[in-house]
N, C-alpha and C positions, 0 to 999 in steps of 0.2 A: 236657401230656398229649395223645397221639394217641388219639382216640376209637376204640375197638374194638381197641386194642393191649393185649393182656394182658401187661404188663411185670413182673408179679411171679410169675414161674415159674422153675424151675430153669434151663432152657435159656437164657432171656434173661439172668438174673443171672450164669451162668457165662461166656457168650460175651461179654458186655459187660465183665465183670471181666478176662477174658483180653485183650480189645482194649485196655483201659486199661493193663494191665501192659505190653503190647508197645509202645503208643504213648508210655509213659513212659521205658522203658529202651532201645529201639532207637535213638532219636536220640543217645543218650549214647555210642554206639560211635564215631561220627565224631570228636568232640572228643578222645576217648581215643586214637584212632588218630593224630591230629595231634600230641597231646602226646608219644606214643611216638616219632614221627618226629623231633620237635624234640629230644627227649632224646638220641637217637642221633647228632645232628649233631656234627661235629667243631668244635672251637674254631678260629676263624680269627683270627690276630693283626691288630691295627689297622694299617691302611695308608692310602695316599692315596685308595683306592677304597671305603673303608668310610664309612658315614654315622654320625657320633656322635649319640647320642640323648640326651645329657646337656647339650646346649647350648641357649642361648636361641633360636638360629636354628631348630632343630628344632621347639621349642615353638611358635614364631610360625608356621611352615609348617603344623603340624598344625592349629592354630587357624584359619589361613586357609582350609585345605581344608574344615574343618567349617562355617565360615561360608558358603563358596561353594556347598557341596552343599545346605545348609539354604536358602540364598537361591534356588537353582534349583528346589528342591522347592516353594516357596511362590510363585514368580514367576508361573506360569501362572494360579493362582487369583487373585492380586493384580491381574493385568492384565485377565484375561477377566471377572472379577466386575463392575466398573463398566460394561464394554461390554454384558454380558448385562442388567444392570439398566436401562441406557439403552433397550434394545430392548423390555424388558417394560413400560416406562412409556409408550411410544408407542402 
């Protein structure tokens, strides 16, 4: 509670309800638009330039990308943490 804010009045209830509805349903427009674009795509037959997604190579590559991105997101904290602790002890 913000002191002095009368938050139980019709204007406050209606405007916050309206904002909640907008913030819930407006972000849905993007994924629905992407789904519509993907549904309209034409089927492309498999060739030498297509990537098969049902192979173990694809699975290993996806796993490698996930591990690398996760490692890169934790790497700065893991390396700078001991350095910062060293300087706080001195």
